[in-house]
ZAMI-325582 format. One record per residue (C-alpha): residue number from 1; x negated, y, z. Coordinates in steps of 0.05 Angstrom, whole numbers, always signed. Layout:
<pts>
> num/u/v/w
> NUM/X/Y/Z .
...
</pts>
This chain:
<pts>
> num/u/v/w
> 1/+220/+231/+622 .
> 2/+184/+162/+625 .
> 3/+164/+142/+551 .
> 4/+139/+74/+520 .
> 5/+96/+93/+466 .
> 6/+91/+13/+425 .
> 7/+32/+21/+391 .
> 8/-1/+79/+429 .
> 9/-73/+76/+432 .
> 10/-71/+78/+347 .
> 11/-86/+138/+306 .
> 12/-16/+171/+314 .
> 13/-1/+142/+380 .
> 14/-63/+171/+410 .
> 15/-42/+238/+384 .
> 16/+40/+232/+404 .
> 17/+14/+204/+475 .
> 18/-20/+267/+489 .
> 19/+31/+307/+461 .
> 20/+82/+280/+513 .
> 21/+39/+283/+559 .
> 22/+28/+360/+547 .
> 23/+99/+362/+558 .
> 24/+118/+339/+620 .
> 25/+125/+268/+613 .
> 26/+114/+199/+639 .
> 27/+72/+159/+583 .
> 28/+52/+89/+575 .
> 29/+27/+62/+526 .
> 30/+18/+0/+491 .
> 31/-22/-36/+436 .
> 32/-57/-102/+439 .
> 33/-121/-74/+460 .
> 34/-105/-20/+506 .
> 35/-167/+5/+532 .
> 36/-176/+58/+485 .
> 37/-221/+118/+491 .
> 38/-172/+157/+450 .
> 39/-118/+164/+500 .
> 40/-117/+216/+552 .
> 41/-139/+207/+626 .
> 42/-64/+205/+662 .
> 43/-27/+149/+608 .
> 44/-12/+84/+643 .
> 45/-31/+29/+578 .
> 46/+6/-40/+582 .
> 47/-22/-100/+531 .
> 48/+24/-127/+487 .
> 49/+36/-159/+408 .
> 50/+101/-141/+385 .
> 51/+101/-215/+347 .
> 52/+100/-244/+417 .
> 53/+168/-217/+461 .
> 54/+150/-248/+523 .
> 55/+81/-209/+515 .
> 56/+117/-138/+513 .
> 57/+188/-141/+546 .
> 58/+161/-123/+616 .
> 59/+137/-59/+599 .
> 60/+203/-37/+579 .
> 61/+237/-40/+650 .
> 62/+250/+38/+671 .
> 63/+246/+67/+605 .
> 64/+280/+134/+589 .
> 65/+259/+121/+507 .
> 66/+209/+81/+470 .
> 67/+166/+99/+397 .
> 68/+149/+42/+362 .
> 69/+89/+59/+320 .
> 70/+60/-6/+299 .
> 71/+46/-18/+235 .
> 72/-5/-52/+184 .
> 73/-43/-12/+138 .
> 74/+8/-4/+63 .
> 75/-77/+13/+30 .
> 76/-107/-63/+42 .
> 77/-81/-125/+40 .
> 78/-71/-150/+114 .
> 79/-100/-209/+133 .
> 80/-59/-262/+139 .
> 81/-30/-240/+64 .
> 82/+41/-194/+54 .
> 83/+73/-240/+95 .
> 84/+36/-211/+156 .
> 85/+74/-142/+132 .
> 86/+150/-174/+153 .
> 87/+126/-203/+217 .
> 88/+92/-146/+247 .
> 89/+147/-98/+212 .
> 90/+213/-127/+208 .
> 91/+203/-183/+271 .
> 92/+159/-140/+304 .
> 93/+216/-93/+304 .
> 94/+283/-134/+326 .
> 95/+231/-156/+379 .
> 96/+216/-82/+401 .
> 97/+301/-73/+396 .
> 98/+313/-131/+437 .
> 99/+270/-110/+492 .
> 100/+304/-38/+493 .
> 101/+369/-76/+493 .
> 102/+351/-118/+550 .
> 103/+319/-60/+598 .
> 104/+381/-3/+579 .
> 105/+328/+36/+547 .
> 106/+372/+86/+518 .
> 107/+338/+122/+458 .
> 108/+290/+94/+404 .
> 109/+247/+131/+355 .
> 110/+223/+81/+293 .
> 111/+167/+107/+252 .
> 112/+178/+74/+171 .
> 113/+150/+100/+114 .
> 114/+180/+141/+58 .
> 115/+203/+96/+1 .
> 116/+237/+38/+57 .
> 117/+270/-6/+25 .
> 118/+297/-88/+28 .
> 119/+283/-80/-55 .
> 120/+234/-46/-61 .
> 121/+163/-66/-97 .
> 122/+116/-86/-44 .
> 123/+119/-129/+20 .
> 124/+103/-66/+57 .
> 125/+164/-20/+29 .
> 126/+218/-85/+34 .
> 127/+192/-103/+109 .
> 128/+191/-30/+130 .
> 129/+267/-31/+100 .
> 130/+289/-85/+132 .
> 131/+262/-66/+210 .
> 132/+305/+1/+193 .
> 133/+366/-45/+192 .
> 134/+336/-81/+258 .
> 135/+341/-14/+281 .
> 136/+411/+12/+260 .
> 137/+442/-47/+272 .
> 138/+425/-41/+343 .
> 139/+472/-1/+401 .
> 140/+407/+41/+411 .
> 141/+409/+120/+409 .
> 142/+358/+108/+342 .
> 143/+330/+168/+308 .
> 144/+285/+145/+245 .
> 145/+215/+176/+211 .
> 146/+185/+164/+135 .
> 147/+131/+205/+128 .
> 148/+90/+208/+70 .
> 149/+24/+193/+81 .
> 150/-15/+217/+159 .
> 151/-79/+245/+163 .
> 152/-117/+273/+218 .
> 153/-179/+246/+260 .
> 154/-177/+181/+264 .
> 155/-128/+168/+202 .
> 156/-151/+126/+147 .
> 157/-123/+169/+88 .
> 158/-188/+199/+88 .
> 159/-245/+153/+85 .
> 160/-203/+109/+51 .
> 161/-210/+152/-20 .
> 162/-298/+143/-5 .
> 163/-283/+76/+22 .
> 164/-252/+54/-40 .
> 165/-310/+76/-90 .
> 166/-351/+48/-48 .
> 167/-314/-20/-74 .
> 168/-301/-3/-144 .
> 169/-357/+35/-163 .
> 170/-425/+38/-110 .
> 171/-490/+79/-131 .
> 172/-468/+119/-187 .
> 173/-434/+183/-190 .
> 174/-369/+167/-226 .
> 175/-309/+143/-194 .
> 176/-264/+101/-238 .
> 177/-185/+124/-216 .
> 178/-127/+86/-248 .
> 179/-90/+131/-294 .
> 180/-151/+183/-275 .
> 181/-124/+187/-206 .
> 182/-60/+233/-250 .
> 183/-1/+183/-231 .
> 184/+7/+174/-165 .
> 185/+19/+232/-121 .
> 186/+31/+245/-48 .
> 187/+57/+290/+6 .
> 188/+0/+285/+59 .
> 189/+32/+317/+134 .
> 190/-23/+335/+178 .
> 191/-10/+287/+242 .
> 192/-17/+348/+294 .
> 193/+46/+372/+254 .
> 194/+80/+306/+251 .
> 195/+79/+294/+327 .
> 196/+114/+347/+353 .
> 197/+169/+329/+314 .
> 198/+165/+263/+349 .
> 199/+172/+286/+412 .
> 200/+231/+324/+400 .
> 201/+282/+275/+380 .
> 202/+259/+244/+451 .
> 203/+308/+298/+489 .
> 204/+353/+328/+445 .
> 205/+418/+284/+427 .
> 206/+434/+326/+357 .
> 207/+378/+273/+321 .
> 208/+405/+206/+336 .
> 209/+430/+171/+289 .
> 210/+385/+208/+225 .
> 211/+338/+195/+175 .
> 212/+286/+238/+162 .
> 213/+236/+241/+108 .
> 214/+178/+282/+124 .
> 215/+121/+311/+88 .
> 216/+66/+365/+91 .
> 217/+75/+423/+52 .
> 218/+45/+410/-10 .
> 219/+47/+349/-65 .
> 220/-16/+323/-84 .
> 221/-49/+275/-149 .
> 222/-96/+227/-121 .
> 223/-144/+261/-165 .
> 224/-133/+330/-127 .
> 225/-129/+287/-55 .
> 226/-203/+247/-77 .
> 227/-234/+318/-107 .
> 228/-211/+350/-41 .
> 229/-240/+303/-3 .
> 230/-311/+301/-38 .
> 231/-313/+378/-41 .
> 232/-311/+383/+37 .
> 233/-376/+327/+44 .
> 234/-415/+378/-10 .
> 235/-406/+322/-62 .
> 236/-394/+322/-129 .
> 237/-363/+264/-167 .
> 238/-334/+249/-239 .
> 239/-270/+222/-253 .
> 240/-267/+164/-298 .
> 241/-202/+150/-322 .
> 242/-185/+72/-312 .
> 243/-120/+58/-352 .
> 244/-61/+31/-311 .
> 245/-58/-34/-347 .
> 246/-125/-48/-330 .
> 247/-130/-27/-262 .
> 248/-68/-74/-250 .
> 249/-108/-136/-280 .
> 250/-167/-108/-239 .
> 251/-135/-106/-167 .
> 252/-101/-179/-181 .
> 253/-154/-221/-207 .
> 254/-199/-183/-146 .
> 255/-138/-202/-100 .
> 256/-152/-273/-107 .
> 257/-222/-272/-91 .
> 258/-232/-294/-9 .
> 259/-249/-227/+29 .
> 260/-224/-176/-23 .
> 261/-184/-126/+14 .
> 262/-134/-107/-43 .
> 263/-89/-142/-90 .
> 264/-28/-132/-134 .
> 265/+16/-102/-80 .
> 266/-40/-38/-80 .
> 267/-24/-37/-160 .
> 268/+44/-33/-152 .
> 269/+38/+26/-111 .
> 270/+1/+67/-147 .
> 271/+69/+61/-191 .
> 272/+107/+106/-145 .
> 273/+118/+172/-111 .
> 274/+96/+183/-33 .
> 275/+140/+247/-37 .
> 276/+202/+275/-9 .
> 277/+269/+293/-50 .
> 278/+284/+339/+4 .
> 279/+235/+354/+62 .
> 280/+273/+338/+130 .
> 281/+229/+391/+165 .
> 282/+276/+435/+166 .
> 283/+314/+402/+225 .
> 284/+262/+421/+278 .
> 285/+262/+489/+261 .
> 286/+199/+484/+219 .
> 287/+178/+519/+161 .
> 288/+147/+472/+101 .
> 289/+107/+532/+79 .
> 290/+70/+535/+153 .
> 291/+48/+465/+160 .
> 292/-27/+457/+151 .
> 293/-46/+432/+88 .
> 294/-98/+385/+70 .
> 295/-143/+433/+42 .
> 296/-143/+469/+101 .
> 297/-166/+408/+145 .
> 298/-224/+393/+106 .
> 299/-249/+463/+120 .
> 300/-247/+483/+40 .
> 301/-180/+531/+39 .
</pts>
């Protein structure tokens, strides 16, 4: 198949391009800066910005399928403010759908997020819900993935843990975590487990019209994630419980400071879990217990 991966030079995109190429597909990676060294030889590169329809439309011509991976991080407030979530996720997806329909691309695989909801608590979650609406209302054979946090080489989930400490408690062995890190739970999934599932949906008809909520083999609190990351680097850290109300005041206040990368939405995201109700990996003949744990990836299990 001829596959266009929108956001193909990013973290998940570079891994997916490699997986698709290994299956014999002809792959084009499109992004604003497509000269990534992470892309394997033989992957074609196209320059385009999903917020500018005219810049992306030509890359869809002659393609059999498109995978839309473009996303802003929910961990930080984007440059330009939270309105950028709608611009990139929602309006960007509308442009991807429009380009696919205009070029008769039959299959669209959309990477969404757990909890995507037009009435959600954060701008990120609301924009992901609106983007899903654009996909579902299209005339395409669509598939939607809602993964929990994705970790792996090139990802930000592991490094974010240490970056957070550097922002709030630099130079001391204490780590202030909202609620002691026990309130927020994740179900992290390894990128090497996720991309084969994404690739499967490009050619298997039974996946069309499905929304898959995916997570890894275990549920971890923010505290457990933090402890594993520091253990893997042979470092020790003492968790200092920070009352949730105080964390909320702090993040909302600091969010008003120019250049500070977090704000109220990041606090609100700490108040709901990032876990599946029913892990859908079985739809891909995968046993969730055989998936890679965060500890295994870090080399501590």
